[in-house]
C-alpha positions, 0 to 999 in steps of 0.5 A, a space after each residue: 604479458 601483464 597487458 595481455 592478461 588485463 585485456 583478457 580480463 576486460 574481454 571476460 568482463 564484457 562477455 559476462 555483462 553481455 550474457 547477464 543482459 541477454 539473460 535478464 532480457 530473456 527472463 523479462 520476455 518470458 515473464 511478460 508473456 504470462 501477463 494479460 489485460 482486458 477492459 470492459 464497461 457495464 453498458 455501451 450506451 448511457 444517458 448524460 445523467 447516468 454513469 458507466 462502470 469501467 472494469 480493468 482486469 490484469 492477471 499474470 504469474 506474479 504476486 504483485 500486479 502493477 497499476 494500469 495506466 488510464 489514458 486521458 478522458 477529457 469527455 468524462 469525469 473518472 473516479 476510482 471505485 476500489 479494486 479486488 485481488 485474487 491470489 492462487 498458489 498451485 504447486 508452489 507457483 503464485 499467480 494473481 488477478 487484480 480487477 480495477 474498478 472506475 466510474 465514468 460520468 459523461 460531460 456531454 452528448 456524443 459517441 466516444 472511444 476509450 483508448 487502450 489501457 496499458 500496463 508496464 511489466 518487465 519493460 514491455 507494455 500490454 494494452 487492452 482493446 479500445 471501447 466505444 461508448 455512446 452518450 445520449 440526452 438525459 430523459 426528462 424528469 417525471 416530477 419536479 424536485 420537492 421543496 427542501 428545508 433551508 440549508 445552513 448558510 444558504 445565502 445568495 447564488 452560491 453556498 456550501 454545506 458540510 454534514 455527517 450521517 452521525 455525530 456519535 459513533 464507536 471506534 472504527 465505525 464508519 462516519 460519512 461526511 458529505 460536502 455539498 456545493 450549491 449554485 444557480 449561477 455560471 462558473 468562470 473556471 473549475 472550483 478548487 476544493 480543500 477537504 477539512 482536517 480529519 485528525 483522529 480518523 482513518 480516511 476513505 474516499 467514497 466516489 463517485 461525486 453526485 450531481 443533481 438539482 435541489 430546491 432551497 428556499 424557493 430557489 432551484 440550485 445545481 448541487 455537487 456532492 462529495 462524500 468521504 468515509 471516516 473511521 475513528 481510531 480512538 475514543 474521545 471528542 474530535 472535530 472535523 475541520 472546515 472544508 473550503 471551496 474557492 470558485 470564480 463566478 460571473 460578476 453581476 455588479 451594477 455597471 459604472 461606466 460605458 465599458 461596464 455594460 453587460 455587452 462588454 462584461 461578457 467579453 472582458 469580465 474575469 468574474 468574481 472570486 468567492 471563498 466558501 467555508 463549512 462549519 466545523 463538526 463535533 464528533 463523539 467517539 465511544 469506546 467499545 464496551 467491556 466483555 471483549 471476546 478472547 480473539 477480538 482484534 478490533 474489527 467493527 462492522 458486520 462480517 462472515 468468514 469462509 475457509 476452503 482448501 485447494 485439494 482434499 487429498 494430498 500426499 504427506 509432505 506435499 503442500 496444500 493451500 488454505 484460503 480463509 476469506 473474511 467479508 462484510 461491511 466495515 474497515 476492510 484494510 484493518 482486518 488482521 489474520 485470524 488464528 488457526 487454533 489447535 492445528 496439529 499434523 501440519 507445518 504452517 508457512 507464512 500467509 499472503 493477504 489480499 483485499 477486495 474493497 468496494 464502496 457500493 452506496 457509499 459504504 466501505 465493504 468488501 473482503 480480505 483473503 488470507 492464503 496459507 500454505 500447509 504441509 501435512 507431516 503424516 499420512 492419515 485423516 487430518 482436520 484443519 480446525 474451524 477458523 473463528 473471528 470476533 467483531 463488534 456489531 454497532 447495529 446490535 451494540 454487541 460482540 459477535 463470534 462467527 466461524 468457518 467450517 472445519 476442513 477435512 484433509 486425507 493425507 496419503 503415504 508419500 511416494 515422492 520427496 518432500 516439497 522444497 519450501 522455505 524453512 523457518 530461520 534458525 541461527 547456527 551455534 558457534 563451532 569449536 575450531 581448534 586450540 587458541 593461538 599460542 604465543 611464541 617466546 624467543 630467546 637470544 638477543 638482538 644483534 646490531 646490524 651494519 646495514 646502511 640507513 637507506 636500506 633499513 626497513 623502517 627507512 623504506 617504510 617512512 618513504 612509502 608513508 607519503 605515497 600511502 597517505 596520498 592513496 588514502 586521501 584519494 580513496 577518501 576524496 573519491 568516496 566523499 565525492 561519490 557520497 555527495 553526488 551519487 544520491 543512490 550510493 549515499 542512501 545505500 551506503 548509510 541505510 543500515 547505520 541510519 536505521 540502527 541509530 533511529 531504532 536506538 533513538 525510539 524512546 516513546 512510551 505511547 504504543 501508537 507513537 512507537 509503532 509509527 516510529 518503528 514503521 517509519 524506520 523500516 520503510 525508510 531503510 527499505 526505501 534507501 536500499 531500493 533508492 525509491 521514495 519512502 512517502 507513499 511506499 505500500 506493502 505491495 511495492 515493498 513485496 515486489 521490490 524485495 522479491 525482485 532483489 532476490 529476497 527469500 519469501 520468508 524474509 519478505 513475509 516477516 517484513 510485511 507482517 511487521 509493517 502490518 502489525 505497526 499499522 494495526 497498532 496505529 489505527 486500532 490501538 485498543 489491543 496494543 500493549 507496550 510489551 508487544 510494541 517493544 517486541 516489534 522493535 526487536 523484530 524490526 532490528 532483526 529483520 533489518 540485519 537479515 535484509 542487510 545480509 541478503 542485499 549485500 550478497 545479491 548486489 
C-alpha cells in the first residue's frame, strides 16, 4: 500500500511538472506574439567619407525591451548613438517601444547587406528584414585643407593630442574631451587606445569617431578623433589623466645588411611599436551659486517641461495616465522626478521613468518622461496643478524655473467597480487571540516503576541518539556540500544575512560614500537572489527580473526609487543631507525584508 501511494505521488508530481512546463511554454508563446522588431537606414547609398544612421525599433506589451543583437559588420565601423524609449499605460496594461540608434562608417566601396537583426524574448528569436547599402567613392575635395597651427607635441610621422572645450565649468555642466591621433605613415595593425582617468566626472561616450585630413607644420596628416562627454560631480580642482595609444607602424630604419633591404623588409618586417601619451589637463569646477530655488534638484543645462493626460474625461475611481516630459540639453540621466505640488482629489501611484538620450553634434541631450497613474476619487471638475522644475543655466549663469500647463480632468459619476490597482503597503497590527497559557500544577508523588531498563523511555531515547546524530550529520554534510558546489543555492541562501550584515556595517558619515554603500548592498542582494552578476546591473534589468519573479509593481517601484535616489546622491550630491541618506538606509532595510518575504512565497 505504501509503495502504491508513493508511486501515485510520483505520478502526480510528474503531471504537475509537465503541466507547469506546458503552461510556461504557452505563456511565453502568447507573450512573444506581441513583440515586433524593424530596422531601417536613413539612406540606401552613401559615399566612403559619409556615415549611415541605423535605427532598430523593438516594441511589445512589456515594460522592459531587451537589447537587440547586432550581427557582425566587418565592412563598417559601428557606434551606438543613444536610444529612446516610449512607455504607455492603457487600462492598466503596459506597452513599450524602444528605438536603438547606431552610426555606421563604411570602410570600403561596394554593395553590402546588413543581415537580419534579432532580439530574444521568451526563448524565441524575432528578426528584422535585411538591409542593402551601397558605398560609392567619396567626392573630390573642393578646397585643399587649410594650414593649421602647430599641434602640441607634433613631432615626426605620428603624434597624439588631448584637449577640452573648456577648463572651467560648473558642477554637472558638460565638458568635451577630444583625443586626436595624427599620422602620415601606414599602420601595421590596429592601434590600442586607453582612455585617461576621469576621477570626479560622470562619463558619456560621444560617437561616432571622426576621420579627416589636416595640415600641421606643412605636413598633411590623417586624423582620427574621439570625443567624450564629462560631467563634474562636485566643485574643486580636478585632473584629467593622460590618454595612451599603442600603435605598430612601418619601420624605415636604414638597412644594415643584405636582408635589411626594403624589398625584404616589405615581406618580413614586423614594424616598430610606439607608445603615445597626451598631457594631463587641469579642470576647475565651480560650485553652483547661492539662491537656489526651493524645488532645485541639481539639474544643469537648458530644459523645458510638458505635461499631458491620456484622457480628459473619465469615471471616478478609474485610472488616467499623466505623462510629464522634461527635455533639453544636459545630463539627462540625472534628472529626478518632478513633484506635483497641491494635487488634490486624486490618488497617486508610483511613477515609471523612461529616457531618450541623443548626442547630436557631440552634445548630450534628449528627454526623460515620467508616467504616473492617477485615480480621481470623486466626481466633478478636477485640475492637475502645473508641474514645475528649476535648473541652472550655465549660459546665463542664473537659475531658471519653467512649468507645464495645468491639466483639467472631468470625472463622471462612477458606474463600474473601482479599478484593481496596487495599494500602498500598510502593516497590520497585532491581534489579541486569547488568554495566555496557564501552567498546570500536579499533585501527588512519583511512583517507582519496576519496568526493565531496556524498556525505559530514556534508554530507548539513548539508543536513538546515535541514529539521530548520524541523520543530522548527513543533512549538515549535504547542506554544506551543496553550499560549496552549488553557487546559485549558496548565493540564494546567504543573500539576506549578508545584506543585513553589510547594512549594519555602514558607518560612513559622508553622504556620497554612504549612498554608494547602500546602492551596492541592495544591488548585490538582488543579484544574489536572481543569480546574476552584480557589476553592470541596471535599473531596467532589476525591474524586468523582479517582475518576472512575480514581485508586485509597488515593491519594484520602491526598489528602483531607492537605487535612483542613491545614484542621484552619488552624482549630484549638492542636495544630499545626512538625514536623507540615513533614511535611505532604513528604506533599504525595509525593502530587502519585503523582497525576502515575496521571493520566499514565490520560489
